[in-house]
C-alpha positions in Angstrom: -10.1 7.8 12.0 -11.7 10.2 9.5 -9.2 11.3 6.9 -11.3 14.0 5.3 -13.6 16.8 6.4 -16.8 17.8 4.5 -14.8 20.5 2.8 -13.1 17.8 0.7 -16.4 17.3 -1.2 -17.3 20.9 -1.1 -14.0 22.0 -2.6 -14.5 19.8 -5.7 -18.1 20.9 -6.0 -16.9 24.5 -6.0 -14.1 23.7 -8.4 -16.5 22.1 -10.9 -18.2 25.5 -11.2 -15.0 27.5 -11.2 -12.5 25.4 -13.1 -9.9 28.1 -13.8 -6.5 29.1 -12.7 -7.6 32.3 -10.9 -10.1 30.5 -8.7 -7.7 27.7 -7.9 -4.9 30.0 -6.9 -7.3 31.9 -4.6 -8.3 28.6 -3.0 -4.9 26.8 -3.1 -4.4 26.8 0.7 -7.9 25.3 1.0 -7.0 22.7 -1.5 -3.8 21.8 0.3 -5.5 21.6 3.7 -8.8 19.8 2.7 -7.6 17.7 -0.2 -3.9 17.3 -0.9 -2.5 16.7 2.6 -5.2 14.4 3.9 -5.1 12.4 0.6 -1.4 11.9 1.0 -2.0 10.6 4.5 -4.7 8.3 3.3 -2.7 6.9 0.4 0.3 6.4 2.8 -1.9 4.2 5.0 -3.2 2.2 2.0 0.3 1.6 0.9 1.4 0.4 4.4 -1.6 -2.0 4.5 -0.9 -3.3 1.0 2.8 -3.8 1.7 1.9 -6.3 4.5 0.5 -8.6 1.8 2.6 -7.6 -1.2 6.3 -7.0 -0.6 6.8 -5.8 -4.2 5.0 -2.6 -3.4 7.9 -0.4 -2.0 6.7 3.1 -2.9 5.7 6.2 -1.1 2.5 8.3 -1.5 4.4 10.7 -3.9 5.1 7.8 -6.2 1.4 6.8 -6.3 -0.6 10.1 -6.5 -1.5 11.8 -9.7 -1.3 15.5 -10.0 -4.6 17.5 -10.0 -3.6 19.3 -13.2 -5.2 17.9 -16.4 -3.3 17.2 -19.6 -5.3 19.3 -22.0 -3.0 19.0 -25.0 -5.2 16.6 -27.0 -8.5 17.3 -25.3 -11.5 19.4 -26.4 -12.1 20.0 -22.7 -9.6 22.7 -21.7 -10.5 23.0 -18.1 -7.2 22.8 -16.2 -8.1 20.8 -13.1 -9.4 17.4 -12.3 -12.4 17.2 -10.1 -11.2 14.2 -8.2 -7.9 12.8 -6.7 -6.4 9.6 -7.8 -3.5 7.2 -7.1 -2.1 3.9 -8.3 -0.9 1.5 -5.6 1.4 -1.0 -7.4 5.1 -2.0 -7.5 6.1 1.2 -9.2 3.1 3.4 -8.6 1.8 5.8 -11.3 4.9 5.0 -13.5 3.7 1.4 -13.8 0.6 1.2 -15.9 0.8 -2.5 -16.7 1.3 -4.4 -13.4 -2.0 -5.2 -11.8 -2.4 -3.0 -8.7 -5.3 -0.9 -7.5 -6.3 2.5 -8.8 -8.1 4.8 -6.3 -10.4 7.7 -7.4 -12.0 9.9 -4.8 -14.3 12.8 -5.8 -17.7 14.5 -5.2 -19.6 12.0 -7.4 -18.2 8.7 -6.1 -15.3 6.7 -4.6 -14.0 4.0 -6.9 -11.5 1.2 -6.6 -10.2 -0.1 -9.9 -8.0 -3.1 -10.6 -7.0 -5.4 -13.5 -5.2 -4.6 -16.7 -6.1 -1.3 -18.4 -3.7 -0.8 -21.4 -1.7 -3.9 -22.2 0.7 -3.8 -25.1 0.5 -6.3 -27.9 2.7 -8.9 -26.4 1.1 -8.6 -22.9 -2.4 -8.9 -24.4 -1.3 -12.0 -26.2 0.1 -13.5 -23.0 -3.1 -12.7 -21.1 -5.3 -14.3 -23.8 -3.0 -17.3 -23.9 -3.2 -17.8 -20.1 -7.0 -17.5 -20.0 -7.3 -19.9 -22.9 -5.1 -22.5 -21.1 -6.8 -21.9 -17.7 -10.5 -21.4 -18.6 -11.9 -23.1 -15.4 -9.6 -21.1 -13.1 -10.5 -17.8 -14.9 -14.2 -18.6 -14.8 -14.1 -19.5 -11.1 -12.4 -16.2 -10.2 -14.7 -13.9 -12.2 -17.7 -15.7 -10.8 -16.5 -15.7 -7.2 -19.1 -14.3 -4.9 -16.7 -11.8 -3.2 -15.4 -10.6 -6.6 -18.9 -10.1 -8.0 -20.2 -8.3 -4.9 -17.3 -5.8 -5.0 -16.7 -5.4 -8.8 -19.5 -7.0 -10.7 -17.7 -8.0 -13.9 -14.7 -7.4 -16.0 -14.9 -4.4 -18.3 -12.9 -3.2 -21.3 -13.0 -2.5 -25.0 -13.0 -5.5 -27.4 -11.3 -6.4 -30.6 -13.6 -7.4 -33.5 -10.8 -9.6 -34.8 -8.5 -11.8 -32.7 -5.7 -14.2 -33.6 -7.1 -17.4 -35.1 -5.7 -19.6 -32.4 -8.1 -17.9 -29.9 -11.3 -18.1 -31.9 -12.4 -21.5 -30.8 -11.8 -20.9 -27.1 -13.5 -17.5 -27.4 -16.8 -19.3 -28.1 -16.5 -20.7 -24.5 -15.1 -17.5 -23.0 -16.0 -14.3 -24.9 -13.8 -12.1 -22.7 -10.9 -13.4 -24.9 -12.1 -10.7 -27.3 -11.3 -8.0 -24.7 -8.2 -5.8 -25.2 -8.6 -4.4 -21.7 -9.4 -6.5 -18.5 -10.2 -4.0 -15.8 -12.9 -3.9 -13.1 -14.0 -1.4 -10.5 -16.2 -1.1 -7.5 -18.0 2.1 -6.6 -19.2 3.6 -3.3 -21.1 6.8 -2.5 -18.9 9.9 -2.4 -19.8 10.5 1.3 -17.9 7.4 2.2 -14.7 9.7 2.2 -16.0 11.1 5.5 -16.4 7.6 7.0 -14.0 6.7 9.9 -13.7 3.2 8.3 -12.8 4.5 4.8 -9.5 2.6 4.9 -11.2 -0.6 5.8 -13.8 -0.3 3.1 -11.1 0.4 0.4 -9.0 -2.5 1.6 -12.0 -4.8 1.3 -12.0 -4.0 -2.5 -8.2 -4.6 -2.5 -8.6 -8.0 -0.9 -11.4 -8.9 -3.3 -9.2 -8.0 -6.2 -6.2 -10.1 -5.2 -7.0 -13.5 -6.7 -7.7 -12.2 -10.2 -4.8 -9.8 -9.9 -2.6 -12.8 -9.2 -3.9 -14.5 -12.3 -3.1 -11.5 -14.5 0.4 -11.3 -12.9 1.1 -14.9 -13.8 -0.3 -14.3 -17.3 2.0 -11.3 -17.9 5.1 -13.4 -17.2 4.3 -15.3 -20.5 
């Protein structure tokens, strides 16, 4: 089934040129019909599919979906609305920014599926580095796996210039030890939102992310 109509993409293209409260209020019904409601249905179906493989994910779409309103308090960009929809599918949804789940982003420029670890705290980062250091061959095998590379390419993230001394030697073998983030994403053309197999295509990224997600989940346990 197709979840979205062409107006999903057109709405965001129009919003990009009219990113103000007046325009949004005038087009709120259009937003609800073409964007909000079908995205809720889509996220619900993603959650149901993920639950079949991960029983820890016991959330509803409302727990996963981020609001369209931007937090502009600390931003130079004061436009009030996002020009995409997004959701986190994990054990606790958008309230859980640490557990490795999948983050979906659908908009007029692309469709992306993210996974990995985005903002680990100090202790979590230490545990991740420790696990990688102790399991170099397993980590290397997963990040070089054909299916992972085809879907996500490589691990991304900012790096620390200085790391604890106990990791310096192993970092010569695996430079990703310097990372303070360990996330990855795959991108599809924005028009894929109109595809009848959108769910299947997104789930292929989810399945490709699972082995490395499992490694990070083990690492976080310390």
